[in-house]
C-alpha positions in Angstrom: -17.9 -17.8 6.4 -19.2 -16.1 3.2 -15.7 -14.8 2.4 -14.4 -18.3 2.7 -17.0 -19.5 0.2 -16.1 -16.8 -2.2 -12.4 -17.6 -2.1 -13.1 -21.3 -2.7 -15.3 -20.3 -5.5 -12.4 -18.3 -6.9 -10.4 -21.5 -7.5 -13.5 -23.2 -9.0 -14.6 -20.6 -11.5 -11.4 -18.9 -12.5 -12.3 -15.9 -14.7 -15.5 -15.1 -12.7 -13.3 -14.2 -9.7 -13.4 -10.4 -10.3 -17.2 -10.4 -10.2 -17.2 -12.4 -7.0 -14.7 -10.1 -5.4 -16.6 -7.0 -6.5 -19.7 -8.3 -4.8 -17.8 -8.0 -1.5 -17.0 -4.3 -1.9 -19.1 -1.3 -1.5 -20.6 0.2 -4.7 -20.9 3.6 -3.3 -19.3 5.7 -0.6 -20.7 8.7 1.2 -18.8 11.8 -0.1 -19.6 15.3 0.9 -17.5 16.9 -1.8 -14.6 17.6 0.5 -11.3 18.6 -1.1 -9.3 15.5 -2.2 -5.9 15.0 -0.6 -3.3 16.1 -3.1 -0.6 13.4 -3.1 1.0 14.5 -6.4 3.7 11.8 -7.1 4.8 11.5 -3.4 5.4 8.0 -2.0 2.8 7.2 0.6 3.3 4.8 3.5 0.8 3.3 5.9 2.5 4.7 9.1 -0.7 6.7 9.8 -4.4 6.6 8.7 -4.5 9.9 6.8 -5.4 8.3 3.4 -7.5 5.3 4.7 -11.3 5.5 4.3 -12.2 1.9 5.0 -10.6 -1.5 5.6 -12.3 -4.9 5.5 -10.5 -8.1 6.0 -7.1 -6.3 6.3 -5.2 -4.7 9.1 -2.2 -2.5 9.7 0.7 -4.8 10.6 3.8 -3.4 12.4 7.0 -5.1 11.3 9.9 -5.2 13.8 13.4 -4.3 12.5 16.1 -7.0 12.3 19.2 -6.7 14.5 22.5 -6.6 12.6 26.1 -6.0 13.9 27.3 -4.1 16.9 29.0 -1.1 15.3 30.3 0.9 18.2 31.2 0.6 21.9 31.4 3.6 24.2 34.6 2.4 25.9 36.9 5.4 25.9 37.6 7.1 29.3 35.8 10.2 28.3 32.8 8.2 27.0 31.7 5.4 29.2 28.5 3.7 30.4 26.3 6.8 30.4 27.2 8.0 26.9 24.1 8.6 24.9 21.7 10.9 23.0 23.1 9.8 19.7 22.7 11.5 16.3 23.9 9.9 13.0 24.1 12.0 9.9 25.1 11.2 6.3 27.1 13.9 4.6 28.4 13.2 1.1 30.5 10.0 1.3 30.7 10.0 5.0 28.6 9.2 8.1 29.0 11.3 11.2 28.0 10.2 14.7 27.6 12.7 17.6 27.0 11.5 21.1 27.4 12.6 24.7 30.4 11.3 26.6 29.5 10.7 30.3 31.6 8.1 32.2 29.9 8.6 35.6 26.4 9.1 36.8 26.3 12.8 37.8 24.0 15.8 37.6 27.0 18.0 37.0 26.6 18.7 33.3 29.8 20.7 33.0 31.7 17.3 33.0 29.9 16.1 29.9 31.4 16.3 26.4 30.2 16.0 22.8 32.1 13.4 20.8 32.3 12.6 17.0 32.9 9.4 15.2 33.2 8.8 11.4 32.4 6.0 9.0 32.4 5.4 5.2 29.8 2.6 5.3 27.8 3.1 8.5 29.2 -0.1 9.9 32.9 0.5 10.6 33.5 3.6 12.8 36.6 5.5 13.9 37.3 8.3 16.3 39.0 11.3 14.6 41.6 12.9 16.8 40.5 16.5 16.4 42.6 18.0 19.2 40.2 20.7 20.1 39.6 20.2 23.9 41.7 18.8 26.6 40.0 15.9 28.5 41.7 14.0 31.3 45.0 15.8 30.5 45.1 15.1 26.8 43.8 16.5 23.5 44.2 13.2 21.8 40.5 12.6 21.6 37.4 13.1 19.4 35.7 15.7 21.6 34.2 18.6 19.5 32.5 20.5 22.4 33.2 20.6 26.1 32.4 22.8 29.1 29.0 23.8 27.8 25.5 22.8 29.0 24.6 22.0 25.4 26.9 18.9 25.7 24.2 17.1 27.6 22.1 16.6 24.5 23.9 18.3 21.5 21.8 17.4 18.4 23.3 18.4 15.0 21.8 18.2 11.5 22.9 19.0 8.0 21.1 22.2 6.9 19.6 21.5 3.5 17.9 25.0 3.2 18.5 26.5 -0.2 21.2 29.2 -0.1 22.4 28.2 3.4 25.7 29.9 4.0 28.6 27.4 3.7 30.0 28.3 7.1 26.6 27.3 8.7 26.0 24.1 6.7 25.8 22.1 10.0 23.5 23.4 12.7 22.7 22.1 16.2 20.7 22.7 19.3 21.5 21.7 22.9 20.7 22.6 26.4 18.3 22.0 29.3 15.2 23.5 30.8 17.0 26.4 32.3 18.1 28.6 30.6 17.0 26.7 27.4 18.3 25.6 24.0 21.5 27.1 22.5 22.0 27.3 18.8 25.3 26.4 17.0 26.6 26.3 13.5 29.6 24.7 11.8 31.1 24.6 8.3 32.4 21.1 8.7 30.6 19.4 11.6 33.8 19.6 13.7 34.4 23.2 14.6 31.3 24.7 16.2 30.4 28.3 17.1 27.5 29.4 19.3 25.2 31.7 17.2 24.2 34.1 20.0 25.1 34.5 23.7 21.8 33.4 25.2 19.4 30.5 24.4 17.3 30.8 21.2 14.3 28.9 22.7 13.2 28.4 26.3 9.6 27.1 26.3 10.3 23.5 27.2 11.9 21.0 29.5 14.5 19.9 27.0 16.0 17.2 29.3 16.2 14.8 26.4 17.4 14.8 22.7 15.7 17.8 21.0 15.7 17.3 17.2 15.6 20.1 14.6 15.8 20.0 10.8 15.0 22.0 7.7 11.7 20.8 6.3 11.6 20.9 2.5 7.8 20.2 2.7 7.1 23.0 5.2 9.9 25.4 4.0 10.9 26.2 7.5 13.0 24.8 10.4 11.1 22.3 12.6 12.0 21.4 16.2 10.5 18.5 18.2 11.4 18.8 21.9 10.7 17.5 25.4 7.9 18.8 27.6 6.1 17.5 30.6 2.3 17.1 30.4 0.0 15.7 33.1 3.1 14.2 34.8 4.3 12.5 31.6 7.3 13.1 29.4 5.8 14.2 26.1 6.7 15.8 22.7 6.0 19.4 21.5 6.9 21.2 18.3 7.9 24.7 17.2 9.0 26.2 13.9 11.4 28.9 12.7 12.3 30.7 9.5 15.8 31.6 10.6 16.8 29.1 13.3 17.0 31.9 15.9 13.5 33.0 16.4 11.0 30.3 17.2 7.2 30.3 17.1 4.8 29.5 20.0 5.0 25.7 20.5 2.2 23.2 20.2 1.9 19.8 21.7 1.6 16.7 19.6 -1.9 15.2 20.1 -2.1 11.9 22.1 -5.3 11.0 20.2 -7.5 8.3 21.6 -4.6 6.6 23.5 -3.4 7.5 27.0 -0.2 9.5 27.4 2.9 7.6 28.1 6.5 8.6 29.0 8.2 9.2 25.6 11.7 9.7 26.6 13.2 10.7 23.2 11.4 11.4 19.9 14.0 11.0 17.1 11.6 12.4 14.5 13.3 13.0 11.1 11.9 13.3 7.6 11.8 9.8 6.1 14.3 9.8 3.2 12.0 8.1 0.7 9.0 10.2 1.6 10.3 13.4 3.3 6.8 14.9 3.8 6.4 12.2 6.5 8.4 12.5 9.7 9.2 9.1 11.4 10.5 8.7 14.9 11.5 5.9 17.3 10.8 7.3 20.8 11.9 5.3 23.8 8.9 4.4 25.9 9.8 4.6 29.6 8.0 2.7 32.3 9.2 4.0 35.7 8.6 1.5 38.5 7.9 -1.4 36.2 10.3 -4.1 37.3 11.2 -7.2 35.5 14.5 -8.5 37.0 14.6 -10.6 40.2 17.1 -9.7 43.0 19.3 -12.6 41.9 19.3 -11.4 38.3 20.0 -7.9 39.3 23.1 -9.1 41.2 24.3 -11.4 38.4 24.4 -8.7 35.7 25.5 -6.0 38.1 22.7 -3.5 37.5 23.8 0.1 38.2 22.7 1.3 41.6 22.1 4.9 40.4 18.8 6.4 39.2 16.6 3.4 40.1 18.0 1.3 37.3 16.6 -2.1 38.5 13.0 -0.9 38.9 12.4 0.7 35.4 12.2 -0.7 31.9 11.9 0.6 28.3 11.0 -0.3 24.7 10.9 1.6 21.5 7.8 2.8 19.5 7.1 3.8 16.0 5.5 7.2 15.6 4.8 9.5 12.6 3.6 13.0 11.9 3.1 15.2 8.8 3.4 18.5 10.7 1.3 20.5 13.1 -0.3 18.8 16.1 -1.1 15.6 14.1 0.6 12.6 15.6 0.2 8.8 15.0 1.5 6.4 17.6 1.5 2.6 17.3 0.9 1.3 20.8 2.6 -2.0 20.3 6.4 -2.0 20.6 8.3 -1.5 17.4 11.4 -2.9 19.1 11.1 -5.1 22.3 13.9 -5.4 24.8 14.4 -9.1 23.9 16.1 -11.8 26.0 19.1 -9.8 27.1 18.6 -8.9 30.7 20.7 -5.8 30.4 18.0 -4.4 28.1 15.4 -4.8 30.8 16.6 -2.1 33.1 16.2 1.7 33.1 16.8 3.6 29.9 18.5 0.5 28.3 17.0 1.0 24.8 17.5 4.2 22.9 17.2 4.7 19.2 19.7 7.0 17.6 18.4 9.8 15.5 18.8 9.1 11.7 17.3 6.8 9.1 19.2 5.7 6.0 18.6 3.7 2.8 20.8 1.3 1.0 20.2 -1.7 -1.4 16.5 -2.0 -0.8 16.7 -1.6 2.9 16.5 1.2 5.4 18.7 1.1 8.5 19.1 2.9 11.7 20.8 2.4 15.1 19.8 1.5 18.6 21.8 1.9 21.8 21.7 -0.9 24.3 23.1 -1.6 27.7 22.9 2.1 28.8 24.5 2.4 32.2 26.7 -0.7 31.8 30.4 -1.0 30.9 29.1 -2.9 27.8 27.2 0.2 26.5 27.1 -0.1 22.7 25.3 0.8 19.5 23.8 -1.8 17.1 22.6 -1.4 13.6 19.0 -2.5 12.6 17.5 -3.0 9.2 14.1 -3.3 7.6 12.9 -3.4 4.0 12.4 0.0 2.4 9.1 1.5 3.5 8.6 -1.7 5.6 7.7 -0.2 9.0 4.0 -1.0 8.5 2.0 -2.9 5.9 -1.6 -3.4 5.0 -1.9 -7.1 5.5 -4.5 -9.6 4.4 -4.7 -13.3 5.2 -5.7 -16.0 2.6 -9.4 -15.1 2.8 -8.6 -11.7 1.4 -9.7 -8.2 2.1 -9.4 -4.6 0.8 -8.4 -1.1 1.7 -10.2 1.9 0.2 -8.5 5.2 0.3 -10.1 8.6 0.7 -10.4 10.7 -2.4 -6.9 11.8 -3.6 -5.5 13.8 -6.5 -2.4 12.5 -8.1 0.0 13.5 -10.9 1.9 11.0 -12.9 1.6 8.3 -15.6 2.0 5.1 -13.7 1.0 3.6 -10.3 3.8 1.7 -8.5 3.6 -0.4 -5.4 5.9 -1.9 -2.7 4.4 -5.3 -1.9 4.9 -8.9 -0.9 2.7 -11.9 -1.5 2.9 -15.6 -0.9 3.0 -17.9 -4.0 -0.8 -18.2 -3.7 -1.5 -14.6 -2.8 -2.0 -11.5 -4.9 -2.7 -7.8 -5.1 -5.2 -6.2 -7.4 -6.0 -2.5 -7.8 -9.1 -0.5 -8.8 -9.6 3.2 -9.3 -12.9 4.6 -8.3 -14.8 7.9 -8.5 -15.0 9.8 -5.2 -18.5 8.3 -4.8 -17.1 4.8 -5.0 -18.0 3.8 -8.5 -15.4 1.8 -10.4 -13.9 3.7 -13.3 -14.1 1.8 -16.6 -10.7 0.6 -17.7 -9.4 0.6 -14.2 -11.7 -1.9 -12.5 -10.8 -5.0 -10.4 -11.9 -7.2 -13.3 -9.4 -5.5 -15.5 -6.6 -5.7 -12.9 -4.4 -8.8 -13.4 -3.2 -10.5 -10.3 0.1 -9.1 -9.0 2.3 -11.6 -7.2 5.8 -11.6 -5.9 7.9 -9.4 -3.7 8.8 -6.1 -5.2 9.9 -2.6 -3.9 8.6 -0.6 -6.9 6.3 -2.6 -9.2 4.2 -1.0 -11.9 0.4 -1.6 -11.8 -1.3 -2.0 -15.2 -4.8 -2.9 -16.3 -5.8 -5.2 -19.2 -7.8 -2.4 -20.8 -4.5 -0.8 -21.7 -5.9 2.6 -20.5 -3.4 5.2 -19.4 -3.5 6.8 -16.0 -2.6 10.2 -17.4 -6.3 10.7 -18.3 -7.1 10.7 -14.6 -4.2 12.8 -13.4 -5.4 15.8 -11.5 -8.9 14.4 -10.9 -10.2 13.2 -7.6 -10.1 9.4 -7.4 -10.1 6.6 -4.8 -7.8 3.6 -4.8 -9.2 0.2 -3.9 -6.5 -2.3 -3.0 -7.5 -5.9 -2.9 -5.0 -8.3 -1.1 -4.9 -12.0 -0.5 -2.1 -13.4 1.7 -0.2 -10.3 0.9 1.4 -7.1 2.4 1.2 -3.7 0.8 3.9 -1.3 2.2 3.6 1.8 0.1 2.5 3.2 -3.3 3.3 6.2 -5.5 2.4 7.6 -8.8 5.5 7.9 -11.1 5.6 10.9 -13.4 7.2 8.8 -16.1 6.1 5.5 -17.6 
């Protein structure tokens, strides 16, 4: 009730607003002199709680992606209803899509193939006739690997390691629990060579998509892969300096939430903030049935693998390396009204996140196990996975002490016509820094992806660069998606 009174008072007293707001906020914060988090000029999202000290009147709001066009159907004879484990890469002016071709339900993995599709815009796709392998009596196909256990879950990436040899610019891992993951390299993403006779890593279950990449932040290869823990499908991690010799793995921590079946992980560095790895794992619920017997018959649910009695959705997870792991328990993407998305393994995100024209986009496979098996594109505003949200009564977020470099603070935000964002810089003890207080922060309104924050004092942020500070974000009927310190003003 007090907050409501203050907000009403805001409209009544106008310029006295900042004093009223400040009376709501703490004037000091317990600080034990711990080392500030060095964020430099990195973009920081709210997909985890690493930087958050305190929130009052605000919450972290998950934003579902918006469905766009169906971009691909797995309708060739060597592909079919069980095609899956999709990876999408962007290489220069071209998108490349890799996926398993599997027309029939079978545990005979020698019949599986790895296929390639290409696109200039990520929407319109074609199958190049590479002529490398004979399938069903013909080489007129887009198969780039066949007759190898790695075809089950072949997962390539573009190796961005400095001084990576041109003939190994593409790398991939694939394989199952026994004997393990095999390593491959390619100069063009089409012609692949196995790097050694045996597997390069064997300490996992691997019966899923196992994703590796070169981490610019960690300066090493990182691999997120499938394990089983306490009867649940889970995610573990290992690292390597040379892609052939891998360290002892560690499990990602479940935190305060119970374990769940996470069927894929799809963790990749987020393009706009590559120190944060974002993933869209499929959450699998065995034995959780939705469809009636009549509905099962009407949509001709596959009879293999208990399809009618399971269901899935897709989560949003993030990690910054090591065992740290943040999982939002609410679904990032629900199955929706389509009954064919309410059966076993019907919702799989592809690996890959891309940015264009103020949006990020990625792909989700639907109707797995059906003749209509297809891939759909989804979009969300840049950095828009999660926001700090306040209603009209207003609230604030206070960060932990951070150390930044740069000359200007820029924010990705959205308000209503009556909402606003205001920003204050504080000492690590929670004292407002003169020149950067809420009372000197003009209201920021609108909907911007990269908006500069300035104070009426005219003071420059460069005088605080390198010093430990806290950021206090005040929001009213607004969403804050990310912030960064720009090195140039």
